ZAVO-706557 format. One record per residue (C-alpha): y, x, z. Coordinates in steps of 0.001 Angstrom, whole numbers, padded with zeros to 6 digits, always signed. Layout:
YXZ ...
This chain:
-254398+003227-182842 -252673+006005-180903 -251954+005761-177195 -249011+007128-175200 -249385+009397-172198 -246762+010985-169954 -246628+014710-170689 -243590+015601-168597 -241021+014198-166191 -237478+015205-165284 -234500+014078-163254 -230892+014789-162441 -228638+013755-159566 -224872+014392-159434 -223678+016818-156807 -221477+014497-154784 -223230+012799-151869 -221635+009630-150484 -222925+008849-146998 -222868+005650-145010 -220492+007343-142577 -217992+007749-145400 -218412+004119-146427 -217627+003061-142859 -214122+004424-143466 -213766+002570-146775 -215026-000957-146020 -216000-003086-143038 -219586-001931-142582 -221698+000361-140423 -224457+002860-141001 -226762+000811-138766 -226162-002372-140791 -226698-000652-144154 -229893+001098-143072 -231386-001979-141397 -230690-004245-144400 -231340-001845-147288 -232853+001427-146081 -230052+003356-147794 -228472+006311-145987 -226697+008044-148883 -226231+007896-152630 -224928+010176-155396 -221683+009674-157296 -221008+011226-160700 -217962+013436-161059 -215020+011991-162961 -215853+014113-166010 -219618+013356-165948 -220821+010743-168437 -224135+008964-168735 -225307+010950-171751 -224712+014183-169825 -226840+013006-166901 -229485+011908-169410 -229463+015309-171113 -230043+017209-167863 -232984+014988-166919 -234373+015150-170463 -234348+018940-170585 -236433+019073-167396 -238950+016641-168864 -239151+018611-172106 -239770+021828-170178 -242578+020286-168117 -244181+018854-171249 -243955+022207-173001 -242213+020777-176055 -238899+021470-177708 -236189+019035-178753 -237304+019270-182382 -240688+017793-181385 -239082+014520-180300 -239294+011791-182946 -238113+008841-180812 -235505+008435-178058 -235179+005275-175985 -232523+005231-173274 -232334+002522-170635 -228784+002124-169341 -226249-000450-168260 -223400+002070-168244 -223152+003698-171691 -220514+006325-172425 -218840+003989-174911 -219446+000729-176794 -221084+002666-179621 -222783+004849-180630 -225625+004414-178172 -226373+006853-175388 -229611+007459-177296 -227697+008809-180279 -225319+010807-178096 -228282+012290-176228 -229998+013102-179500 -226946+015084-180551 -226620+016813-177171 -230219+017996-177514 -229609+019204-181069 -232180+016850-182571 -231348+016171-186215 -234728+015181-187650 -233779+011579-188339 -235979+010050-185636 -234914+006739-184136 -232620+006774-181098 -231267+003710-179337 -230533+002033-175994 -232297-000747-174100 -230266-002859-171680 -232207-004718-169000 -230193-003549-165985 -232441-002335-163153 -235563-003286-165117 -234392-001160-168032 -236822+001724-167628 -239952-000429-167679 -238531-002235-170712 -237886+001130-172400 -241427+002341-171683 -242802-000874-173185 -240727-000422-176357 -241687+003231-176785 -245346+002470-176117 -245378-000027-178995 -244155+002694-181355 -247242+004725-180500 -249526+001751-181111 -248123+001374-184628 -248104+005127-185361 -244308+005093-185285 -244038+008016-182859 -245987+011078-181779 -243619+012473-179134 -241009+010268-177485 -238297+010778-174900 -237693+007813-172593 -234735+008044-170233 -233152+005891-167557 -229571+007014-166920 -226655+005434-165095 -223138+006104-163922 -223321+002803-162084 -220595+003612-159583 -218100+003194-162442 -218700-000573-162321 -218499-000908-158541 -215614-002427-156609 -215221-000085-153656 -213533-002865-151685 -216600-005113-152018 -218877-004271-149117 -221666-006408-150575 -222142-004085-153556 -220479-000720-152892 -223049+000184-150233 -225947-000223-152638 -225473+001723-155840 -225554+005337-156978 -225718+007481-160110 -228456+009577-161667 -230938+009990-164499 -234678+010315-164918 -236767+011016-168010 -240317+011167-169292 -241828+012670-172419 -244557+010532-173961 -247090+012122-176299 -249784+010589-178484 -253233+010588-176889 -256732+009386-177689 -257018+007452-174422 -254463+005193-172772 -251928+006778-170497 -249846+003645-170621 -252577+001108-169886 -250530-002097-169879 -246973-003379-169744 -245705-006795-168690 -242113-007933-169249 -240298-011113-168264 -236778-012534-168214 -234995-015759-167283 -231350-015916-168269 -230535-019052-166294 -230014-016849-163241 -227422-014629-164923 -224611-015672-162602 -226420-014338-159534 -226139-010692-160634 -223797-009551-163375 -220660-007823-164514 -218611-010802-165775 -216698-008849-168402 -217435-007398-171806 -216185-006994-175340 -216376-010633-176412 -215784-012189-172974 -213126-011395-170373 -212189-008145-172096 -208925-008065-170147 -210913-007227-167017 -212053-004027-168685 -208529-003131-169744 -207326-003771-166203 -210138-001707-164691 -211759-004686-162985 -215150-004892-164710 -217185-004819-161521 -220680-005779-160463 -220933-009166-158781 -224013-010164-156810 -225182-013063-154661 -227289-010806-152508 -229461-013227-150554 -230452-015186-153666 -231217-012014-155630 -233292-010694-152727 -235463-013827-152530 -236001-013917-156279 -236806-010217-156506 -239429-010384-153741 -241197-013264-155481 -240931-011877-159026 -242152-008406-158118 -244981-009750-155992 -246093-012026-158810 -245950-009337-161467 -248093-007011-159386 -250783-009714-159281 -250350-010390-163012 -250610-006694-163834 -253922-006319-162011 -255477-009584-163177 -254656-009129-166849 -255600-005454-166900 -258925-005856-165127 -258022-003542-162255 -258311-004170-158527 -255924-003216-155761 -258330-000465-154772 -257856+001192-158175 -254156+001847-157653 -253150+005204-156219 -249367+004850-156267 -246627+002278-156494 -243380+003631-157950 -240963+000729-157568 -237361+000170-158496 -235386+001522-155569 -233128-001388-154641 -233987-002292-151070 -236621-001001-148673 -237518-004546-147612 -238330-005533-151193 -240380-002359-151621 -242390-003064-148458 -243051-006642-149518 -244356-005499-152906 -246573-002836-151329 -248037-005461-148989 -248841-007658-151984 -250751-004728-153505 -252492-003922-150257 -250991-000433-150281 -249802+001484-147249 -246293+002886-147438 -247864+006336-147723 -248899+005275-151250 -245406+004151-152203 -242777+006522-153588 -239507+005823-151763 -236190+007448-152641 -233825+004560-151905 -232770+006183-148629 -231307+009173-150489 -230513+007788-153942 -229468+004199-153317 -229950+001824-156228 -229516+003832-159430 -230412+000863-161632 -232385+001944-164728 -232609+005510-163401 -234325+004705-160117 -237951+004515-161269 -238010+007738-163330 -236083+009548-160573 -238723+008523-158035 -241569+009300-160433 -240301+012806-161121 -239884+013553-157422 -243465+012554-156650 -244839+014501-159616 -242949+017655-158701 -243835+017590-155010 -247521+017163-155892 -248156+013665-154594 -248872+012255-158038 -251721+014082-159739 -253362+013833-163167 -255707+010868-163306 -253895+008828-160677 -253352+005148-161478 -249737+004111-160978 -247760+000893-161126 -244091+001070-162030 -242145-002143-161468 -238512-003162-161656 -236222-006162-161305 -232619-006524-162384 -229799-008622-163726 -230668-011076-166418 -232826-011814-164512 -235190-009321-166133 -238308-007850-164561 -241415-006001-165598 -244227-003599-164799 -246101-000681-166274 -249663+000261-165332 -250467+003828-166293 -252890+006663-165785 -250964+009820-165122 
């Protein structure tokens, strides 16, 4: 059985920065309120002509360069996104074409909202275990601001756009040590976009397919779910809190991040935090944070890392890995 190990990371953020000061002019909110409740100070917004597959391509090319492999070496692409360019084909296929990969390897999307990247890592990892892949590209990419109502102060302050990527290569020892995924659809009404192809399609045609969230309920559920999955990850993998070097969490809210770190017994100096500058980039947030910490030297080879995310569905999950 082959194992998967991260060989390279990459990321991309759009050029436009949207600050809290600008949001103060758009909706009834303040910088002080946003920072105190979420930790967010600014977020990135994709240009009108930027699409999700383009963001994914720019992050992917960085990851390929770090891994020292070319596009033709990739035999599997898994993209986590909630905001695809179009209904079909998948962003995975569009990214495959953008990279000039025409070797017939599988390419597809995974949709688990903000938990999408950990879901995508789990899926790709299983390909390695069954000898279905030797070199995979896993990407989290979002143009999430396209599904935001800029008159809704409960959601417009939170989200941003971006993309992060990793290259996984076959290894003799586990890089990806364990993955744990969960979902419970009975909470779908607490966080969703209530429009799609087979339901409420008129909202899409009218440009009103926006994210809806019951913030306080989502917050309470996320704190519990992420705390529980950290415990589950350690118990089932045979690791102790002292074995973990870094927590790379989904960047939704600094209060949720702090609560999860406390559950792990980690100081905030062992937690990668980008929510202040990126906002919540949904499926892109974990790989964006991971790439930043790899490139600035905090995360080193051999470090044990927990990735964890929570999103609409509800869907949540974790990845324990040795970098």
